N, C-alpha and C positions, 0 to 999 in steps of 0.2 A: 412609470414604475415608483415606490413612495418604497422607501427609508422609515422602519418602524423603530427598526433598531439596532448601536450595532456596537458592536466592541472592534480590541484588534485584528481576529484574525474572521472574524464571520461576522455580515450585516441577519437581519429579520426585514423583508420584505413580502409586498406584494407586486403582484401587474391585474390584468384586466385578463381573464380566459376567455377563449372565442364566443362565448355566449353572453361578455358583457361581466360576467363575475367580477369579484374580486378573488385573485388565488393568493395565498401567502405561502414564502418558501424563502430559502434560506441559501443567502451566497456568500463564498470565500472572498476576504476583500486578498488578497495576494492575483485573484485573478486574471488575467488580460487578451485580450485578444488576439494577443501573439503568442501564448500559448497555454500547456489547459492547466486545470488548482496544483494533481497534484502529481508526482510518479512513485508506481509500486512495481518493486526490486525484487525477481521473481530469480533467486540465489540459482545457484548450483555449483555444487562445490564438491572434484574429486579427492576423492580420501579412498585410501586402501583398494585404488586404480575401480572406481565406483563411483557416479556421476550419485549427490547425495541430495535434496531439497533442505535448505538452511531457514528455518521457519522460529517464530515467536511466540510464546506465551506471554498473551498483554495484559491486564486489565484494562478495561477502558470503560471511566465513568458511570457511560450514555446506557451500557448494556448490563452493566452490573447496581444501577440506582435503579434500572429497571426490572431486574431481578427476572433476565434473559438467557444468564449465564455467568459462575465466578469469570472466568475469562473467559478471550479470543485470539484466536490462533489466524495469527497474520504473516504476512512479509514486512521485509523493509521496504519502507517509504518516506517519504516527503514533500513540502508542498514546493511549487515553484515558484519562485522568486519572493520567497518568503522575509526575505530580510536583502535580494538583490534584486529589483524588480525586470533585469536585462538578463538574468540568471537563465543560460541557458537548459535546456530539458535532459541531455546528457552527463552534463555536469552536477546537475542537481541530485542525478544519479550514486554520481560518482561516487561527490560529499556524503548521499548520503547514506550511504552502502561505508563507507571508511564508518564514517562515525559510529551509525547504529552495528556492524560487525568487530568493523576489526578489517577488513578484510579489503580486500584489493583485486577489481575486478581483471582480468585479462582480454575476456570480451566483452561488449556487451551488445546486444541486439534490439534495435524495437521493436514494437510486437504490433501493438493500435493508437494507435490515437484517436481522440478527442469519444471518448467514454463517456458513459451519462454514470452517476455512482446512483442516481432515485430522480430523476429526469422528473415525478412528483414532487418533491422534497425541497432538492437543492439542483442549481444549476453550476455542482463540481461537475469536472470531468478532469478525467485519470488520463495514461501515460500510460502504457507499461512496454518494461523492460525485462530483458530476459538477462540479469548476470549471470559469466562464467567464469569459474575460478579456481582456476588450475592445481596448485598445493594448501590445505588446508594451514596458510600461513600468519594469524592477529599479525599487525602493523602495528598498532593501539591499541589500549583501552575501549570496548566499545560503548556509548552513553548506556543508560537505562530511561530516558526519557522523562526523568523523574517519578520515578515505579513504576510505568507505563510494563513498560517491557524488564521481566519478572521471568524471565526464561529463552535459553537461546540451544537451539537441538536442530541437530543430523537424521535425518530419513532420506534410506535407498528410494531415489531414484524407482527405482522396481517396485517399490512397496508401498505406494503414494496413494496408490486408490484402498490397496486396504489399512492405513494408517490413519485416510481419512474415512472411510465407513464404521472404525469403529472407535470411533468419539464419541462422549457423553456429552452429548449434544445439553444437557442440563446443566451439565459444568463447564464445556468449553464454545465458544458460540464458534465457527469458522469462517471469518469473511469473503465474504462471498467475492469482496479485492481479490483474494488470495488462490482463491479455486480459479479463478478467470490467468490468470499468474500461469500456473500450473498445467494449461490446459496449454498453454500460449509454448510455455518452458520443453514440453515433452513433446510438443513438436519437432523445437527450435533444436532436441536432443538425438531425437532420428536421424536430423541432420545435418553430426557435428563426427 
């Protein structure tokens, strides 16, 4: 493996493919053998006696710069070990949920670990967590993550399929990690 270029959070690298050709990819600098690159926190909030998905409308420079969409639809997420290399995944999930939503989960469920985001492009792997929040009670003012998070909103879990299908894909790109997290959270919801 060769590092071609490096920043605080990313490395551009090359490695040999099975046919011995150079393969270029991106690596998160917080990666270790002990945890995934990031955690996605799919959040179900109980409000008015029903569970709702808490979703974010974000502006992601790679998507908007390439004119893929103006916004992205995402769930809370964060890099594991970006400040503390020994950070545990569930500790990161709790911290990121509080920072990005102002909420504290009553229950956290690990749904999936070591999930590749785009195996041909990046070595990044994700852990998926479902967060259950029994009361919509903001404990602290959420961060906007440098202007990335533009809106937070609740969508009833019973309407999530139609909500996703009715999104204008030219206006909003739906993050694959969010769809994956919703799948696991819906299964979890059926077992609550």
